[in-house]
C-alpha positions as CSV (number, residue, x, y, z in Angstrom):
1,M,9.5,112.0,10.3
2,S,8.8,114.1,13.6
3,S,11.7,112.2,15.8
4,H,13.8,113.3,13.0
5,Y,12.6,116.7,12.9
6,I,13.1,117.0,16.7
7,S,17.0,115.4,16.4
8,I,17.9,118.1,13.8
9,K,16.3,121.2,16.3
10,S,18.2,119.4,19.2
11,F,21.7,119.5,17.0
12,I,21.3,122.9,16.1
13,F,20.7,124.1,19.9
14,L,23.3,121.8,21.0
15,A,25.4,123.6,18.9
16,S,24.6,127.0,19.1
17,L,25.2,126.3,23.1
18,I,28.9,125.2,22.1
19,G,29.4,128.4,19.7
20,I,28.2,130.4,22.7
21,T,30.4,128.7,25.3
22,S,33.9,128.6,23.2
23,C,33.1,132.6,22.8
24,R,36.1,134.7,24.6
25,Q,34.7,135.5,27.9
26,D,38.0,137.6,29.2
27,A,38.0,141.0,29.6
28,P,40.4,143.3,26.5
29,E,43.4,144.7,27.3
30,T,43.6,148.5,27.3
31,L,46.4,150.5,25.2
32,V,46.5,154.3,25.8
33,T,48.4,156.0,23.3
34,I,49.1,159.3,22.1
35,A,49.7,160.7,18.1
36,D,51.5,163.7,18.2
37,A,51.1,165.6,15.1
38,R,52.3,168.8,16.5
39,V,55.9,168.3,15.9
40,H,55.0,166.5,12.4
41,P,51.7,167.5,11.3
42,A,49.9,165.7,8.2
43,K,50.8,166.2,4.8
44,V,47.8,167.5,2.6
45,I,47.6,166.6,-1.1
46,D,45.2,168.8,-2.4
47,V,43.5,166.7,-5.4
48,G,40.6,168.4,-7.3
49,E,38.8,171.1,-5.8
50,P,41.2,173.6,-4.0
51,G,40.6,173.6,-0.4
52,D,39.1,170.6,1.5
53,S,37.3,168.5,-1.2
54,V,36.5,164.9,-1.4
55,G,39.5,162.8,-2.7
56,D,41.9,164.7,-0.8
57,I,44.7,162.9,0.8
58,L,46.8,163.2,4.2
59,T,50.1,161.2,5.0
60,F,51.6,161.2,8.5
61,D,54.3,159.9,9.8
62,Q,54.6,160.9,13.8
63,P,55.4,160.2,17.1
64,L,53.3,157.9,19.1
65,L,53.3,158.7,23.2
66,D,52.5,157.1,26.1
67,Q,50.5,159.0,28.8
68,Q,53.7,160.3,30.3
69,D,54.2,162.2,27.0
70,K,57.4,159.8,26.7
71,Q,58.1,158.4,23.0
72,I,57.1,154.5,22.9
73,G,57.0,153.9,18.8
74,N,55.3,155.8,15.6
75,N,52.3,156.5,14.0
76,S,52.0,156.4,10.2
77,G,49.7,155.9,7.5
78,T,47.2,158.0,4.9
79,C,43.7,159.6,5.1
80,I,41.7,159.9,1.9
81,R,38.9,162.6,2.5
82,T,35.2,160.8,2.2
83,R,33.1,163.8,3.8
84,V,34.2,167.1,3.3
85,A,34.4,169.0,7.1
86,H,33.5,165.9,8.6
87,S,35.4,162.6,8.0
88,F,38.3,160.9,6.5
89,Q,38.4,157.0,5.5
90,C,42.2,156.0,7.1
91,Q,44.6,153.0,8.2
92,W,47.4,153.4,9.3
93,T,50.1,151.5,11.8
94,L,51.0,151.9,15.1
95,T,55.2,150.9,15.2
96,L,56.3,149.8,19.3
97,D,59.7,148.1,20.1
98,N,57.3,144.9,20.6
99,G,55.4,144.7,17.5
100,S,53.1,147.0,15.1
101,I,49.0,147.3,15.5
102,Q,47.3,148.2,11.9
103,V,44.1,150.2,12.1
104,A,41.5,151.0,9.5
105,G,38.6,152.9,9.6
106,R,36.7,156.1,9.7
107,E,38.0,159.5,11.5
108,F,35.9,161.7,12.0
109,D,36.9,165.5,12.3
110,K,35.4,165.9,15.8
111,G,34.0,163.7,18.4
112,T,35.1,159.9,19.0
113,S,35.7,157.9,16.1
114,H,35.5,154.1,16.6
115,I,38.2,152.4,14.7
116,A,38.9,148.6,14.0
117,I,42.2,147.2,14.5
118,V,43.1,144.9,11.7
119,G,46.0,143.3,12.3
120,G,49.6,143.1,14.0
121,T,52.7,141.9,14.2
122,G,54.9,140.9,17.2
123,Q,53.3,140.4,20.2
124,Y,50.6,141.9,18.8
125,A,50.2,139.1,16.0
126,G,46.6,138.1,16.2
127,I,45.3,141.0,17.3
128,S,41.7,142.0,17.0
129,G,39.4,144.5,18.7
130,Q,38.8,148.5,18.5
131,M,40.2,151.6,18.7
132,E,38.5,154.8,20.2
133,S,40.6,157.9,18.4
134,I,39.8,161.4,19.7
135,N,40.9,164.4,18.1
136,N,42.3,166.6,21.2
137,G,42.1,169.7,19.2
138,D,45.8,170.4,20.2
139,G,47.5,168.4,17.5
140,T,47.5,165.1,19.4
141,F,45.2,162.5,19.1
142,T,44.3,160.3,22.2
143,Q,44.2,156.3,20.5
144,T,42.9,153.7,23.4
145,L,42.9,150.1,22.1
146,H,40.8,147.5,23.4
147,Y,42.1,144.0,22.0
148,W,42.7,140.8,22.3
149,T,45.4,138.4,21.1
150,R,45.5,135.0,20.5
Protein backbone atom coordinates (compact mmCIF):
# COMPACT_ATOMS: atom_id res chain seq x y z
CA MET A 1 0.00 0.00 0.00
CA SER A 2 2.77 2.49 0.84
CA SER A 3 4.54 1.97 -2.52
CA HIS A 4 1.26 2.76 -4.29
CA TYR A 5 0.94 5.93 -2.21
CA ILE A 6 4.47 6.98 -3.16
CA SER A 7 3.77 6.34 -6.85
CA ILE A 8 0.72 8.60 -6.80
CA LYS A 9 2.68 11.32 -4.94
CA SER A 10 5.54 11.02 -7.45
CA PHE A 11 3.07 11.23 -10.34
CA ILE A 12 1.46 14.37 -8.95
CA PHE A 13 4.88 15.94 -8.35
CA LEU A 14 6.06 15.15 -11.90
CA ALA A 15 2.79 16.36 -13.39
CA SER A 16 3.14 19.66 -11.54
CA LEU A 17 6.71 20.04 -12.79
CA ILE A 18 5.58 19.43 -16.35
CA GLY A 19 2.85 22.04 -15.87
CA ILE A 20 5.35 24.55 -14.51
CA THR A 21 7.86 24.02 -17.30
CA SER A 22 5.18 24.29 -19.98
CA CYS A 23 4.01 27.72 -18.73
CA ARG A 24 4.75 30.67 -20.95
CA GLN A 25 8.16 32.10 -20.06
CA ASP A 26 8.52 34.79 -22.74
CA ALA A 27 8.00 38.45 -21.92
CA PRO A 28 4.71 40.04 -22.97
CA GLU A 29 4.48 42.39 -25.92
CA THR A 30 3.51 46.00 -25.16
CA LEU A 31 1.27 48.34 -27.11
CA VAL A 32 0.65 51.92 -25.94
CA THR A 33 -2.42 53.72 -27.26
CA ILE A 34 -4.18 56.97 -26.44
CA ALA A 35 -7.99 57.03 -26.43
CA ASP A 36 -8.92 60.57 -27.46
CA ALA A 37 -12.22 61.63 -25.86
CA ARG A 38 -11.57 65.32 -26.62
CA VAL A 39 -13.04 65.10 -30.12
CA HIS A 40 -15.95 62.76 -29.33
CA PRO A 41 -16.65 62.74 -25.57
CA ALA A 42 -18.55 59.82 -24.10
CA LYS A 43 -22.32 60.23 -24.14
CA VAL A 44 -23.97 59.85 -20.73
CA ILE A 45 -27.35 58.15 -20.50
CA ASP A 46 -28.64 59.30 -17.13
CA VAL A 47 -30.64 56.45 -15.57
CA GLY A 48 -32.47 56.64 -12.25
CA GLU A 49 -31.59 59.56 -9.99
CA PRO A 50 -30.52 62.73 -11.83
CA GLY A 51 -26.75 63.25 -11.99
CA ASP A 52 -24.02 60.71 -11.27
CA SER A 53 -25.82 57.60 -10.01
CA VAL A 54 -25.55 53.82 -10.10
CA GLY A 55 -26.78 52.47 -13.43
CA ASP A 56 -25.81 55.47 -15.57
CA ILE A 57 -24.44 54.35 -18.94
CA LEU A 58 -21.55 55.78 -20.96
CA THR A 59 -21.24 55.07 -24.66
CA PHE A 60 -18.23 56.12 -26.66
CA ASP A 61 -16.71 55.88 -30.12
CA GLN A 62 -13.42 57.77 -30.25
CA PRO A 63 -10.19 58.03 -32.21
CA LEU A 64 -7.37 55.76 -31.02
CA LEU A 65 -3.95 57.40 -31.28
CA ASP A 66 -0.34 56.26 -31.01
CA GLN A 67 2.16 58.08 -28.79
CA GLN A 68 2.90 60.57 -31.58
CA ASP A 69 -0.85 61.55 -31.76
CA LYS A 70 -1.30 59.76 -35.12
CA GLN A 71 -4.68 58.06 -35.48
CA ILE A 72 -4.18 54.29 -35.59
CA GLY A 73 -7.73 53.12 -35.06
CA ASN A 74 -10.89 53.46 -33.04
CA ASN A 75 -11.83 53.04 -29.35
CA SER A 76 -15.50 52.10 -28.92
CA GLY A 77 -17.59 50.68 -26.08
CA THR A 78 -19.87 51.08 -23.09
CA CYS A 79 -19.59 51.50 -19.33
CA ILE A 80 -22.14 51.21 -16.52
CA ARG A 81 -21.71 53.22 -13.33
CA THR A 82 -21.34 50.76 -10.46
CA ARG A 83 -19.97 53.03 -7.74
CA VAL A 84 -20.74 56.76 -7.71
CA ALA A 85 -17.71 59.07 -8.11
CA HIS A 86 -15.47 55.99 -8.11
CA SER A 87 -15.77 53.50 -10.97
CA PHE A 88 -17.59 52.01 -13.93
CA GLN A 89 -17.81 48.44 -15.22
CA CYS A 90 -16.77 48.66 -18.88
CA GLN A 91 -16.20 46.71 -22.04
CA TRP A 92 -14.80 48.09 -25.24
CA THR A 93 -12.95 47.33 -28.45
CA LEU A 94 -9.75 48.82 -29.79
CA THR A 95 -10.03 48.50 -33.57
CA LEU A 96 -6.75 48.67 -35.49
CA ASP A 97 -5.85 48.06 -39.16
CA ASN A 98 -4.55 44.56 -38.39
CA GLY A 99 -7.33 43.38 -36.03
CA SER A 100 -9.19 44.26 -32.88
CA ILE A 101 -8.66 43.83 -29.14
CA GLN A 102 -11.55 43.48 -26.70
CA VAL A 103 -11.14 44.49 -23.04
CA ALA A 104 -13.45 44.38 -20.02
CA GLY A 105 -13.22 45.39 -16.36
CA ARG A 106 -13.51 48.11 -13.76
CA GLU A 107 -12.44 51.59 -14.87
CA PHE A 108 -11.68 53.94 -11.99
CA ASP A 109 -12.48 57.66 -12.23
CA LYS A 110 -8.94 58.47 -11.02
CA GLY A 111 -5.66 56.61 -11.00
CA THR A 112 -4.70 53.48 -12.88
CA SER A 113 -7.20 50.80 -13.85
CA HIS A 114 -6.07 47.23 -14.61
CA ILE A 115 -8.44 45.76 -17.18
CA ALA A 116 -8.48 42.25 -18.67
CA ILE A 117 -7.84 41.67 -22.33
CA VAL A 118 -10.59 39.18 -23.15
CA GLY A 119 -10.11 38.49 -26.85
CA GLY A 120 -9.11 39.68 -30.25
CA THR A 121 -9.37 39.25 -34.00
CA GLY A 122 -6.92 39.27 -36.89
CA GLN A 123 -3.32 39.63 -35.71
CA TYR A 124 -4.66 39.64 -32.14
CA ALA A 125 -6.60 36.35 -32.31
CA GLY A 126 -5.79 34.34 -29.18
CA ILE A 127 -4.62 37.42 -27.26
CA SER A 128 -4.43 37.42 -23.46
CA GLY A 129 -3.06 39.83 -20.90
CA GLN A 130 -4.08 43.07 -19.29
CA MET A 131 -4.38 46.74 -20.07
CA GLU A 132 -3.45 49.61 -17.75
CA SER A 133 -5.73 52.57 -18.40
CA ILE A 134 -4.90 56.01 -17.00
CA ASN A 135 -7.25 58.99 -17.17
CA ASN A 136 -4.86 61.81 -18.12
CA GLY A 137 -7.31 64.49 -16.97
CA ASP A 138 -7.26 66.24 -20.35
CA GLY A 139 -9.86 64.17 -22.19
CA THR A 140 -7.40 61.43 -23.11
CA PHE A 141 -6.68 58.00 -21.64
CA THR A 142 -3.31 56.29 -21.93
CA GLN A 143 -3.89 52.59 -22.48
CA THR A 144 -0.84 50.34 -22.09
CA LEU A 145 -1.50 46.77 -23.15
CA HIS A 146 0.77 43.96 -21.93
CA TYR A 147 -0.16 40.86 -23.92
CA TRP A 148 0.67 37.51 -25.43
CA THR A 149 -0.78 35.95 -28.57
CA ARG A 150 -0.83 32.29 -29.52
